[in-house]
N, C-alpha and C positions, 0 to 999 in steps of 0.2 A: 380482390374485395377492395372496393372503393370507400369514400368517406360517406358516412351517413349522418345527418343532422340527428341531435339528440330529440327522441319525441317526449311528450308529457306525460305526467303520471307516474304512479308507483313503479309502472312494470319497467319503464325505462331505469330507473334507481336500481332495481333488482337485476336486469340485464347488465348493467356496468358493473355492478359487485360480482355477478357470476364470471364475467370476462377477466376481471381484475384478479379474482381468486385463481381462475385456471391458469393464466399466464404466470402469476407468481410461483404456483406449485411447480410448473415445468422450468422455470428459471431456477429455483432452488434445487431441483432434481439434478441439473446440470452441474452443480459444484460437486457431486458426488463421482462424475464420472470425467469430467473435462479438468486437465492442468490449465494454470493460467494461460498458457500459450494459445489454447484453443478456445477457451472458455468465452471470450468476447464474440467470436464469430458465431459461436453455437446459440449464445443468449440473443444476438441479433436477429437470428433466423427466426427463433421463436417469438420475438418481439413484432417482426415484421407480419407475421400472420394475424395480428391483433390490430396493429398499428401500421398500415402500409406506408412506405417511404421510398424515395429513389436514392437518398443518401444519408448518411449517418457518420456523425463524429463522436467519438466518445473518450474521454481522456481526462488528464490532470493538469492543473495549471495553479500558478499562484497569482494572487489578486494585488495589483498594485495601484490604488486609486480606483479609477473605473475602467482599467485596462488589464487584460489577462496576459500572464506570461506563460505560454503553454509549455509544459516540460514533456508531455507524452501524449499522443493522440493516435486512437485506433480508428482507420478510416474503412468505410464500407460503401462502395459506390461514388467515391469522391475522388476525382483526380488529383494525385499530388501538386500539380502546378496550381491548382484553384486555392490550396492552403498556402502556398507561397505568396501568391497574389493577395490573400485575405491580409496578410501580415501587413500591407501597406494601407488597409483600411480599417484594421480592426479597432484603431483609437478612436473611431468614429461611428462604431456600430452601436446603435441605440438598443437593440435587442440584447447584446451580450452586457451592456451597461446596466439595464433594468434587471437582467437575470443576477448581476452581482449585487444590486441594491436590495432585491426580494429573493433571498436563497430558498430552495425547495419550492418556489412556486413556478409553475410550468408558464413560460412566456411565449406567446403566439405572434407570428407576423404574417400579414397578408399583404401581398404585393399591391392587390387592388385598393387597400388602404393603409399607405405607408405611414409610419410616426411623422407627426408634424415637426417640420424643421429638419428631417433627416438629411444627411449630408449627401450632394449629388454623387460623389465619388463612392458612397456605399451603395447608394441604389443602382449606379451603373454596374457595380461588381455583381449584384444579384441578377440583374439583367443579362449579363454576358454569360453566367453560369446557370441561367434558366432556375434560378431559385425562387419558386414563386410562393412558397408558403414553408414556414418554419416553426418548430415547437422545440424549446430548449429548458433544460433545468440546471441550475447550479446546486450541489450538495457540498456543502462546507465539511472539511475533515478535521480530524482533531488537532492538527498542526495549524497553527495561526497562518492564515492567508493561503492555504492550501485547499483548493477544491476540486470535486470531480463534476465534471459537465457532460451531459448526454443530449445532443442536438439531432433532429432529423429533420430533412426538408423532402419537398416534393416540387416537381417541375409544374409548369402551366397546365401540361397536358394531364397530370394525375390529379389536379384540383387542390383545393384548400384543406387543411386540418379543420375539423369542426370542433366544437366547444365539448362534445363527448370525449373526442380523442385527446384534446389538451387535458382533461381531467385525468383521463387514463393514464397518459405520460407522467403526469404530477404524481399520481399514486405509484407509479413503477420505479420513478427514478431513484428514491432511497434504497429500495431493494435492489437495483441494479448495481448502486455502489457497494452494498453491504455484500451481496453475492459474489461480486468480483474480488473484494478483498478477502472473503472466505475462501475462494479458489486459489489465490496467490498464495495465503497463508498455509492453506491444506498442503501445496505443493512444498512449502518450506518443512512442514512437520515430517513428510514422507522422506526428505531427503537425509540419505543416511550420513551427510557431513555436517548435520546439525551440531552445534557447538557442544552442548550438554543440557541436561534437565535443569530446569530454572531459569535458563537465560531466554530472554525475550527477543523475538526477531523483527527486523525491518528490512525494507527494500529501498536502496538508492540507486540513482544514476550515476553516470561517470563524473559529475560534476559535483556530487555531494548533496544533490536535492533528494529529499525523502519522497516517496510515492506511496507507502503506506508501512504501518508498524501494529504490532500487536498492542492491546492495551496496557499500559505501564512503561512501555519502551520509554517514552519521552520524560517520564519522572524520574528513571533511573540516571538519564543524561544530565537532568536538571540538578541531581546531587552535586555533580561536579561544575556545572556551568548554569547557576541559578538563573541567570539572565536570557538563556537560550529559549527562544519559541519556535524555531523551524521557519519554513520548510527545509531550508538548507540544514546539514550537519554542524556542529560545532568546528571550527578550523581545524583542530588537532586530528579530527577524524576523516576530514575530507580526502587525505592520501589513501585509507583503507578503501574508499569507493571506487578508486582507480586501479590498485593493484591487490588489494585484500591485505592480510596481515592482522597484527594485534596491537591494541593499546591497552596499557596497564598503569593504573594509579592506586593511591591509597584507597580511592572512593569507588572505583569500578573497574571492569574489566571488558573490554569490546573487541571481538574478533570479526573478521570478515573474510569471506570465501572470495576467491578469485571470480572476476567479473565474467558473466555469461551474457553475451548478446547485449551489452552495454549497461547491463543491471548487476547490482552486487547484493549479496545478503549479508546482514550484519546480525550479530547477536551480542546483547548487553545484559550484564548482570551486576548486582553490587559485589565489591570486593570481599573476599573472605580470608580468614587467617591463612588458608594454604597459599595463597597467592603471593604470601611472604616467602615461600621456600625458593631456594635455587634449584636449579634442574636436578643437580646431584642429591640435595636432600629430600626432594620429591622422590626420587628412587629408591633412597634408603628408608624413606617414610612407608612408603608403599610396602616395601619387603617386610619392613618392622611390623606394620599393621597386619599383614597377611600371616604372621607368627613365625616368620624365619629368626633364627637365632643371629647374633651379631656375627659368629664365625661363617655361618651361612652366607651371610651378606657381604661379608668382606671377599670371601672367594668367589661369589658371582659377580661383584662389581670390580674385582682386582684392587682392593683398598686393603689397608693394613687394619688390623682388629682395633687399635686405639683410634684410628680415624673413624671407622664407623661408630664407635662408642660416643665419641665427641659429637658426631653429626646427628646421633639419636637423641642426644640432649639438647642440640640446637633444635631439633624438631620439636621436641616436648615444649620448649620455651616459646617458640613462635606459634604454635599451635594452642596453647595453653592446655595442654592435655596431660592426664594424669596415669595413663594406662595404654596398652595397646589398642583396646577397642575404641578409646576416644581418639587416638591418633587415625584409625581407619574412618571413623564417623566424620573426622574434620576434612578427610581427603574426600569423602562423598561416597565411601565403598560400602556403606550400610547406614540404617538409621538407629537411633537410639532406642532402647526398649521403652 
């Protein structure tokens, strides 16, 4: 299927809406059956049926001035060495610069009519890799300076993108960003190692740069680091992105799973009274809240009866509890009636 210029009249608008609705439905259906590792390939295969392309780049980057610092990029039909070469000309890429200035707007490039004053190095790069036409959109994420970009290109043989196709990509881009985010977060929700109910999740790379997060995650972090705005984690949390582990303070608790394929899942929640308990106090509290007697706990944990009684009093004080059921509630074992 090749490019078709947009016809005039209401039928053209209806056709565009119909195709837009159809591709959106198919993309959102993919979030139910694909984990994040395969979602992008599956989504691009669907997009290609409606918006044919020779190559695609879909990833995350932070914005510094008018230049992108790419954190992760998924390639389809694009040689890796082309990306390496692009790093040398990206600072003079007028299409990327315009996409940064005009987020959510699809920017189109046609080699027959290059932007006025375009740098010869950038034009030579496009000729070398037979990049004849480009459509690209930048979607700003909730983290300051972090954005998702989706770019498609065609060779001279495949022809240029039309205005109709530019509009189609502009409408699709926010959904591609949200659907990909949902697919990744759905994978976290299905992960049996998820920290605990109430914790909000995020994904970072090994350098501590956030790629996405559940709504509210950043708010939890700002309770301890008010000036933090991302996209990199606060310095104290960066080691967690490399090796996993936990960070605890009077304000919050952050835990991280060991990295998988260069990415780490983190969970954050506000600190609770139970976080004040030592490991031994937590054991005593759990047993006491479940209804065991002090003697049973002493026998089970190999402690003296007096030690258990003292630990129970400490637990009541730290949890501000007045009964066994309030101890259990504070530990998260049940809900208040």
